[in-house]
Structures are given as C-alpha cells and as structure tokens.
N, C-alpha and C positions, 0 to 999 in steps of 0.2 A: 180103090181102097175099100177095105172091109169095114163094116160098122164098128167092130171092136177097136180098129185103128183110129177111127174118127173121134171116139171119146178120149183117146190118148192125146189128141191134138187140142181138145177144148176142155181139159180137166178143170181149170180154174173157173171158167164160165159156167160149166155144169154145176160145180159145187156152189157157186154164188147164186145162181138163178133157179136151181132146182127147188120146187115148192116142198115145204115140210108136210108130212102126212098128219092129218088130224088125229088127235089122241083117241077119239071115239072109234076110229077105224080099227085100232089095235084091240080095243075092248070087244068090238064085234067079232074080230077074228078069233080071239081067245075064247069067247063064249061059244062060237060056232064049233070050234075044234075041241072044246073042253080041255084046254091046256091049263096047266098049273106052273108055278114059277120054277119047279124042279125039272120040268121037261126039257129035253134037248131040242134045239132049233137049228136047222141048217138053212142059211140064207145064201141063195145062189144069185150072183149078180148084184152084190151089195153096193156097188158104186162107191160113193164117198161116205156112206154110212147113215143116210137119212132114215131108212127103216130100222137100222140097228139101234140108233138113238132112241127111237120110239119103243123098241123092245126093252132096252135097258131102263127107260123111264118108268116102265111098268114092272120093274124088278125082275126081269128075266136076265139071267147071267150066263146060262149054259148055251151060248150061241157060237156056232162055227160059221164063218163067212168065207165065201169063195168069190173072187173077182179076177177075171182074165185080163182086164186092161191094167197094165202095170202102173200107169200114172194114177188111175182112179184108186187102185189098191194102196198106193203110196200116200194118197190124200185122205184115206180112210181115217176117221177120228178114233182116238183111244178113249174108251169110256171106263169110268171107275164107279 
C-alpha cells in the first residue's frame, strides 16, 4: 500500500490527533518570506487543513490547496 492510500484509511484519526501549528510559526514564515496578505499561496499536501486554518487566521485568503488523498481532501475544512 502506498503512503497516500494509508492516509485515506485513517482520515478521521489524522484529523482528530494532528497537532495544530503554533501561530508564531506562521508569523516567522511570513516575516522570512516577506509575504503580505494579498500574496498568492500554494499549499501542496494540505491534508485536512491544519496549515490552511493558520494561514486564514492571519488574514491570508488567496490560498490554493492541493491534496491527493481523496478522503483528506473531502475532510478539508471550509474557512470564511
């Protein structure tokens, strides 16, 4: 079984137990990359949206997410 198939089998556990990224990590990334809120972000392997949520919480809204695991992509949160 390939790794991408493994995550399809454990989607609910992954979503439940996956730690949340600390807010400071996003501050450091944005500072290091000199990003502003209007910049486009491509998130590859977004899983269930843990990092996406951190990006949105920092007022980044131009985010494109790519996830190959169909169950993880289906579990991805919608952020407003």
